[in-house]
N, CA, C and O atoms as CSV, one atom per row, in Angstrom:
chain,resi,resn,atom,element,x,y,z
A,1,UNK,N,N,-8.148,63.697,30.153
A,1,UNK,CA,C,-9.361,64.481,30.278
A,1,UNK,C,C,-10.569,63.547,30.182
A,1,UNK,O,O,-10.588,62.625,29.367
A,2,UNK,N,N,-11.564,63.793,31.017
A,2,UNK,CA,C,-12.755,62.947,30.991
A,2,UNK,C,C,-13.631,63.212,29.766
A,2,UNK,O,O,-13.612,64.295,29.181
A,3,UNK,N,N,-14.380,62.211,29.410
A,3,UNK,CA,C,-15.336,62.279,28.319
A,3,UNK,C,C,-16.726,62.363,28.937
A,3,UNK,O,O,-17.140,61.451,29.652
A,4,UNK,N,N,-17.449,63.442,28.672
A,4,UNK,CA,C,-18.775,63.656,29.239
A,4,UNK,C,C,-19.838,63.453,28.165
A,4,UNK,O,O,-19.624,63.764,26.993
A,5,UNK,N,N,-20.980,62.929,28.582
A,5,UNK,CA,C,-22.101,62.753,27.671
A,5,UNK,C,C,-23.150,63.826,27.962
A,5,UNK,O,O,-23.422,64.156,29.117
A,6,UNK,N,N,-23.728,64.355,26.895
A,6,UNK,CA,C,-24.767,65.382,27.013
A,6,UNK,C,C,-25.984,64.972,26.195
A,6,UNK,O,O,-25.869,64.255,25.201
A,7,UNK,N,N,-27.163,65.442,26.633
A,7,UNK,CA,C,-28.397,65.254,25.876
A,7,UNK,C,C,-29.153,66.581,25.896
A,7,UNK,O,O,-29.235,67.255,26.923
A,8,UNK,N,N,-29.698,66.933,24.743
A,8,UNK,CA,C,-30.490,68.144,24.623
A,8,UNK,C,C,-31.943,67.812,24.953
A,8,UNK,O,O,-32.523,66.891,24.376
A,9,UNK,N,N,-32.527,68.566,25.882
A,9,UNK,CA,C,-33.933,68.350,26.238
A,9,UNK,C,C,-34.877,68.854,25.147
A,9,UNK,O,O,-36.037,68.444,25.102
A,10,UNK,N,N,-34.400,69.734,24.273
A,10,UNK,CA,C,-35.243,70.277,23.208
A,10,UNK,C,C,-35.360,69.311,22.020
A,10,UNK,O,O,-36.467,69.011,21.571
A,11,UNK,N,N,-34.225,68.826,21.516
A,11,UNK,CA,C,-34.252,67.974,20.312
A,11,UNK,C,C,-33.797,66.536,20.571
A,11,UNK,O,O,-33.795,65.721,19.649
A,12,UNK,N,N,-33.414,66.212,21.803
A,12,UNK,CA,C,-32.962,64.885,22.226
A,12,UNK,C,C,-31.670,64.417,21.537
A,12,UNK,O,O,-31.378,63.222,21.486
A,13,UNK,N,N,-30.912,65.373,21.015
A,13,UNK,CA,C,-29.607,65.064,20.423
A,13,UNK,C,C,-28.650,64.663,21.546
A,13,UNK,O,O,-28.572,65.345,22.568
A,14,UNK,N,N,-27.915,63.547,21.360
A,14,UNK,CA,C,-26.925,63.095,22.341
A,14,UNK,C,C,-25.545,63.144,21.712
A,14,UNK,O,O,-25.370,62.822,20.537
A,15,UNK,N,N,-24.559,63.553,22.517
A,15,UNK,CA,C,-23.180,63.597,22.034
A,15,UNK,C,C,-22.226,63.535,23.216
A,15,UNK,O,O,-22.630,63.676,24.370
A,16,UNK,N,N,-20.953,63.323,22.904
A,16,UNK,CA,C,-19.900,63.265,23.915
A,16,UNK,C,C,-18.974,64.462,23.720
A,16,UNK,O,O,-18.757,64.925,22.600
A,17,UNK,N,N,-18.442,64.944,24.820
A,17,UNK,CA,C,-17.517,66.076,24.769
A,17,UNK,C,C,-16.319,65.778,25.672
A,17,UNK,O,O,-16.482,65.369,26.822
A,18,UNK,N,N,-15.140,65.983,25.149
A,18,UNK,CA,C,-13.908,65.807,25.904
A,18,UNK,C,C,-13.605,67.137,26.587
A,18,UNK,O,O,-13.303,68.128,25.923
A,19,UNK,N,N,-13.688,67.155,27.935
A,19,UNK,CA,C,-13.515,68.395,28.676
A,19,UNK,C,C,-12.642,68.166,29.897
A,19,UNK,O,O,-12.551,67.053,30.415
A,20,UNK,N,N,-12.005,69.234,30.347
A,20,UNK,CA,C,-11.298,69.190,31.621
A,20,UNK,C,C,-12.337,69.141,32.739
A,20,UNK,O,O,-13.473,69.580,32.558
A,21,UNK,N,N,-11.945,68.609,33.886
A,21,UNK,CA,C,-12.862,68.562,35.014
A,21,UNK,C,C,-13.216,69.963,35.492
A,21,UNK,O,O,-14.299,70.180,36.035
A,22,UNK,N,N,-12.321,70.902,35.297
A,22,UNK,CA,C,-12.546,72.276,35.746
A,22,UNK,C,C,-13.379,73.096,34.756
A,22,UNK,O,O,-13.797,74.205,35.087
A,23,UNK,N,N,-13.630,72.573,33.546
A,23,UNK,CA,C,-14.416,73.302,32.550
A,23,UNK,C,C,-15.878,73.394,32.973
A,23,UNK,O,O,-16.403,72.500,33.636
A,24,UNK,N,N,-16.521,74.479,32.582
A,24,UNK,CA,C,-17.957,74.648,32.805
A,24,UNK,C,C,-18.717,73.653,31.930
A,24,UNK,O,O,-18.243,73.275,30.859
A,25,UNK,N,N,-19.892,73.230,32.385
A,25,UNK,CA,C,-20.737,72.349,31.580
A,25,UNK,C,C,-21.194,73.091,30.334
A,25,UNK,O,O,-21.383,74.307,30.358
A,26,UNK,N,N,-21.369,72.351,29.245
A,26,UNK,CA,C,-21.855,72.958,28.014
A,26,UNK,C,C,-23.325,73.305,28.168
A,26,UNK,O,O,-24.058,72.612,28.875
A,27,UNK,N,N,-23.763,74.375,27.511
A,27,UNK,CA,C,-25.143,74.827,27.628
A,27,UNK,C,C,-25.926,74.723,26.327
A,27,UNK,O,O,-27.102,74.361,26.335
A,28,UNK,N,N,-25.271,75.042,25.200
A,28,UNK,CA,C,-25.967,75.116,23.913
A,28,UNK,C,C,-25.763,73.848,23.095
A,28,UNK,O,O,-24.644,73.362,22.931
A,29,UNK,N,N,-26.872,73.329,22.590
A,29,UNK,CA,C,-26.860,72.122,21.756
A,29,UNK,C,C,-26.242,72.439,20.393
A,29,UNK,O,O,-26.618,73.433,19.773
A,30,UNK,N,N,-25.300,71.616,19.912
A,30,UNK,CA,C,-24.707,71.875,18.597
A,30,UNK,C,C,-25.682,71.575,17.448
A,30,UNK,O,O,-25.470,72.043,16.329
A,31,UNK,N,N,-26.735,70.810,17.706
A,31,UNK,CA,C,-27.691,70.463,16.654
A,31,UNK,C,C,-28.773,71.543,16.476
A,31,UNK,O,O,-29.072,71.937,15.349
A,32,UNK,N,N,-29.357,72.018,17.581
A,32,UNK,CA,C,-30.474,72.972,17.472
A,32,UNK,C,C,-30.160,74.337,18.080
A,32,UNK,O,O,-30.968,75.258,17.958
A,33,UNK,N,N,-29.018,74.490,18.724
A,33,UNK,CA,C,-28.546,75.734,19.344
A,33,UNK,C,C,-29.425,76.228,20.499
A,33,UNK,O,O,-29.349,77.397,20.879
A,34,UNK,N,N,-30.254,75.343,21.055
A,34,UNK,CA,C,-31.045,75.687,22.236
A,34,UNK,C,C,-30.168,75.523,23.478
A,34,UNK,O,O,-29.251,74.701,23.482
A,35,UNK,N,N,-30.437,76.286,24.514
A,35,UNK,CA,C,-29.681,76.194,25.771
A,35,UNK,C,C,-30.370,75.194,26.702
A,35,UNK,O,O,-30.765,75.535,27.816
A,36,UNK,N,N,-30.503,73.958,26.223
A,36,UNK,CA,C,-31.222,72.937,26.985
A,36,UNK,C,C,-30.395,71.667,27.159
A,36,UNK,O,O,-30.951,70.570,27.212
A,37,UNK,N,N,-29.078,71.803,27.247
A,37,UNK,CA,C,-28.228,70.620,27.410
A,37,UNK,C,C,-28.235,70.155,28.852
A,37,UNK,O,O,-28.292,70.953,29.788
A,38,UNK,N,N,-28.177,68.846,29.004
A,38,UNK,CA,C,-28.109,68.230,30.327
A,38,UNK,C,C,-26.978,67.213,30.296
A,38,UNK,O,O,-26.886,66.390,29.386
A,39,UNK,N,N,-26.120,67.285,31.308
A,39,UNK,CA,C,-25.010,66.338,31.413
A,39,UNK,C,C,-25.574,65.017,31.936
A,39,UNK,O,O,-26.307,64.997,32.924
A,40,UNK,N,N,-25.231,63.922,31.273
A,40,UNK,CA,C,-25.728,62.603,31.656
A,40,UNK,C,C,-24.756,61.914,32.586
A,40,UNK,O,O,-23.549,62.151,32.535
A,41,UNK,N,N,-25.287,61.066,33.426
A,41,UNK,CA,C,-24.445,60.219,34.273
A,41,UNK,C,C,-24.319,58.885,33.568
A,41,UNK,O,O,-25.323,58.259,33.229
A,42,UNK,N,N,-23.101,58.451,33.348
A,42,UNK,CA,C,-22.896,57.197,32.626
A,42,UNK,C,C,-21.798,56.392,33.298
A,42,UNK,O,O,-21.129,56.866,34.216
A,43,UNK,N,N,-21.627,55.187,32.831
A,43,UNK,CA,C,-20.597,54.302,33.377
A,43,UNK,C,C,-19.216,54.886,33.102
A,43,UNK,O,O,-18.950,55.417,32.024
A,44,UNK,N,N,-18.363,54.776,34.081
A,44,UNK,CA,C,-17.008,55.283,33.945
A,44,UNK,C,C,-16.167,54.224,33.246
A,44,UNK,O,O,-16.224,53.042,33.585
A,45,UNK,N,N,-15.408,54.655,32.293
A,45,UNK,CA,C,-14.503,53.743,31.599
A,45,UNK,C,C,-13.180,54.428,31.358
A,45,UNK,O,O,-13.137,55.617,31.043
A,46,UNK,N,N,-12.106,53.689,31.503
A,46,UNK,CA,C,-10.804,54.261,31.211
A,46,UNK,C,C,-9.886,53.139,30.761
A,46,UNK,O,O,-10.142,51.964,31.024
A,47,UNK,N,N,-8.832,53.513,30.090
A,47,UNK,CA,C,-7.873,52.549,29.584
A,47,UNK,C,C,-6.493,52.940,30.065
A,47,UNK,O,O,-6.080,54.091,29.921
A,48,UNK,N,N,-5.785,51.991,30.633
A,48,UNK,CA,C,-4.405,52.220,31.038
A,48,UNK,C,C,-3.517,51.789,29.881
A,48,UNK,O,O,-3.517,50.620,29.494
A,49,UNK,N,N,-2.768,52.722,29.334
A,49,UNK,CA,C,-1.907,52.418,28.193
A,49,UNK,C,C,-0.447,52.397,28.624
A,49,UNK,O,O,-0.068,53.000,29.628
A,50,UNK,N,N,0.335,51.713,27.869
A,50,UNK,CA,C,1.766,51.685,28.118
A,50,UNK,C,C,2.137,50.742,29.238
A,50,UNK,O,O,1.359,49.867,29.620
A,51,UNK,N,N,3.344,50.930,29.765
A,51,UNK,CA,C,3.792,50.099,30.871
A,51,UNK,C,C,2.912,50.405,32.064
A,51,UNK,O,O,2.741,51.565,32.439
A,52,UNK,N,N,2.359,49.375,32.655
A,52,UNK,CA,C,1.418,49.603,33.730
A,52,UNK,C,C,1.762,48.823,34.967
A,52,UNK,O,O,2.851,48.260,35.079
A,53,UNK,N,N,0.848,48.792,35.880
A,53,UNK,CA,C,0.994,48.074,37.137
A,53,UNK,C,C,0.261,46.754,37.015
A,53,UNK,O,O,-0.901,46.707,36.612
A,54,UNK,N,N,0.940,45.706,37.361
A,54,UNK,CA,C,0.345,44.386,37.304
A,54,UNK,C,C,0.397,43.758,38.685
A,54,UNK,O,O,1.228,44.135,39.512
A,55,UNK,N,N,-0.468,42.821,38.934
A,55,UNK,CA,C,-0.575,42.197,40.250
A,55,UNK,C,C,0.728,41.532,40.665
A,55,UNK,O,O,1.023,41.440,41.857
A,56,UNK,N,N,1.499,41.075,39.709
A,56,UNK,CA,C,2.716,40.322,40.031
A,56,UNK,C,C,3.993,41.163,40.019
A,56,UNK,O,O,5.077,40.611,40.206
A,57,UNK,N,N,3.905,42.463,39.806
A,57,UNK,CA,C,5.099,43.294,39.663
A,57,UNK,C,C,6.039,43.276,40.866
A,57,UNK,O,O,7.251,43.154,40.684
A,58,UNK,N,N,5.528,43.392,42.068
A,58,UNK,CA,C,6.383,43.556,43.234
A,58,UNK,C,C,6.223,42.429,44.235
A,58,UNK,O,O,6.283,42.648,45.445
A,59,UNK,N,N,6.024,41.254,43.742
A,59,UNK,CA,C,5.800,40.125,44.638
A,59,UNK,C,C,6.907,39.097,44.487
A,59,UNK,O,O,7.473,38.899,43.413
A,60,UNK,N,N,7.189,38.452,45.611
A,60,UNK,CA,C,8.164,37.376,45.575
A,60,UNK,C,C,7.499,36.015,45.669
A,60,UNK,O,O,8.155,34.988,45.492
A,61,UNK,N,N,6.199,35.999,45.947
A,61,UNK,CA,C,5.491,34.730,46.083
A,61,UNK,C,C,4.279,34.710,45.160
A,61,UNK,O,O,4.020,35.664,44.425
A,62,UNK,N,N,3.556,33.622,45.213
A,62,UNK,CA,C,2.365,33.498,44.374
A,62,UNK,C,C,1.104,33.980,45.068
A,62,UNK,O,O,0.009,33.800,44.535
A,63,UNK,N,N,1.228,34.592,46.252
A,63,UNK,CA,C,0.067,35.051,47.001
A,63,UNK,C,C,-0.604,36.199,46.260
A,63,UNK,O,O,0.060,37.108,45.762
A,64,UNK,N,N,-1.915,36.143,46.198
A,64,UNK,CA,C,-2.690,37.178,45.507
A,64,UNK,C,C,-2.992,38.331,46.447
A,64,UNK,O,O,-2.894,38.188,47.666
A,65,UNK,N,N,-3.357,39.465,45.888
A,65,UNK,CA,C,-3.717,40.643,46.676
A,65,UNK,C,C,-5.175,40.576,47.114
A,65,UNK,O,O,-5.988,41.407,46.711
A,66,UNK,N,N,-5.496,39.605,47.924
A,66,UNK,CA,C,-6.842,39.493,48.446
A,66,UNK,C,C,-6.757,39.282,49.947
A,66,UNK,O,O,-5.778,38.731,50.450
A,67,UNK,N,N,-7.768,39.714,50.646
A,67,UNK,CA,C,-7.778,39.545,52.099
A,67,UNK,C,C,-7.941,38.069,52.415
A,67,UNK,O,O,-8.725,37.362,51.782
A,68,UNK,N,N,-7.191,37.623,53.397
A,68,UNK,CA,C,-7.329,36.223,53.754
A,68,UNK,C,C,-8.597,36.011,54.552
A,68,UNK,O,O,-9.041,36.888,55.293
A,69,UNK,N,N,-9.174,34.829,54.389
A,69,UNK,CA,C,-10.415,34.548,55.102
A,69,UNK,C,C,-10.118,34.424,56.589
A,69,UNK,O,O,-8.964,34.246,56.978
A,70,UNK,N,N,-11.141,34.517,57.417
A,70,UNK,CA,C,-10.941,34.464,58.868
A,70,UNK,C,C,-10.400,33.098,59.291
A,70,UNK,O,O,-9.632,33.020,60.250
A,71,UNK,N,N,-10.782,32.014,58.595
A,71,UNK,CA,C,-10.261,30.687,58.952
A,71,UNK,C,C,-8.778,30.582,58.615
A,71,UNK,O,O,-8.014,29.972,59.364
A,72,UNK,N,N,-8.360,31.174,57.487
A,72,UNK,CA,C,-6.941,31.178,57.123
A,72,UNK,C,C,-6.130,31.975,58.133
A,72,UNK,O,O,-5.038,31.561,58.523
A,73,UNK,N,N,-6.663,33.124,58.559
A,73,UNK,CA,C,-5.954,33.982,59.504
A,73,UNK,C,C,-5.830,33.297,60.861
A,73,UNK,O,O,-4.766,33.341,61.480
A,74,UNK,N,N,-6.909,32.663,61.331
A,74,UNK,CA,C,-6.839,32.005,62.642
A,74,UNK,C,C,-5.919,30.792,62.598
A,74,UNK,O,O,-5.234,30.510,63.581
A,75,UNK,N,N,-5.886,30.067,61.479
A,75,UNK,CA,C,-4.989,28.919,61.332
A,75,UNK,C,C,-3.530,29.374,61.353
A,75,UNK,O,O,-2.676,28.730,61.961
A,76,UNK,N,N,-3.261,30.490,60.681
A,76,UNK,CA,C,-1.910,31.039,60.644
A,76,UNK,C,C,-1.469,31.464,62.046
A,76,UNK,O,O,-0.332,31.209,62.443
A,77,UNK,N,N,-2.378,32.120,62.807
A,77,UNK,CA,C,-2.062,32.560,64.163
A,77,UNK,C,C,-1.781,31.361,65.067
A,77,UNK,O,O,-0.863,31.409,65.886
A,78,UNK,N,N,-2.558,30.290,64.928
A,78,UNK,CA,C,-2.333,29.117,65.792
A,78,UNK,C,C,-1.009,28.447,65.466
A,78,UNK,O,O,-0.348,27.938,66.370
A,79,UNK,N,N,-0.602,28.431,64.199
A,79,UNK,CA,C,0.697,27.857,63.831
A,79,UNK,C,C,1.839,28.689,64.419
A,79,UNK,O,O,2.817,28.134,64.920
A,80,UNK,N,N,1.718,30.007,64.361
A,80,UNK,CA,C,2.748,30.884,64.885
A,80,UNK,C,C,2.826,30.746,66.404
A,80,UNK,O,O,3.922,30.716,66.964
A,81,UNK,N,N,1.686,30.661,67.073
A,81,UNK,CA,C,1.644,30.549,68.532
A,81,UNK,C,C,2.264,29.225,68.997
A,81,UNK,O,O,2.922,29.169,70.035
A,82,UNK,N,N,2.046,28.168,68.218
A,82,UNK,CA,C,2.580,26.859,68.626
A,82,UNK,C,C,4.035,26.656,68.166
A,82,UNK,O,O,4.690,25.690,68.558
A,83,UNK,N,N,4.526,27.581,67.332
A,83,UNK,CA,C,5.893,27.477,66.866
A,83,UNK,C,C,6.059,26.506,65.719
A,83,UNK,O,O,7.186,26.137,65.391
A,84,UNK,N,N,4.972,26.080,65.098
A,84,UNK,CA,C,5.062,25.123,64.003
A,84,UNK,C,C,5.008,25.794,62.642
A,84,UNK,O,O,4.827,25.113,61.632
A,85,UNK,N,N,5.160,27.102,62.588
A,85,UNK,CA,C,5.145,27.822,61.324
A,85,UNK,C,C,6.441,27.537,60.588
A,85,UNK,O,O,7.521,27.797,61.118
A,86,UNK,N,N,6.352,27.011,59.387
A,86,UNK,CA,C,7.552,26.655,58.630
A,86,UNK,C,C,8.053,27.863,57.853
A,86,UNK,O,O,7.281,28.501,57.137
A,87,UNK,N,N,9.325,28.180,57.985
A,87,UNK,CA,C,9.928,29.311,57.259
A,87,UNK,C,C,10.999,28.789,56.357
A,87,UNK,O,O,11.641,29.565,55.649
């Protein structure tokens, strides 16, 4: 469940609330009980716990998951075209 931040426009009280994405936004401030809460936009943060996915899990080589540069790609194509690609 996501953690949402709220601020009261009446008393400027700030707090976090753990809510489902489908839940309605909170309206009443727990500090002053005014219906002046505003949901804040903040940086997204999450933590992956337990056994997770790592860059090296399903690889047989040391190649990283990054796009190859255009010079690397053209060099590879020229080696394959000339038949000098070593396997």
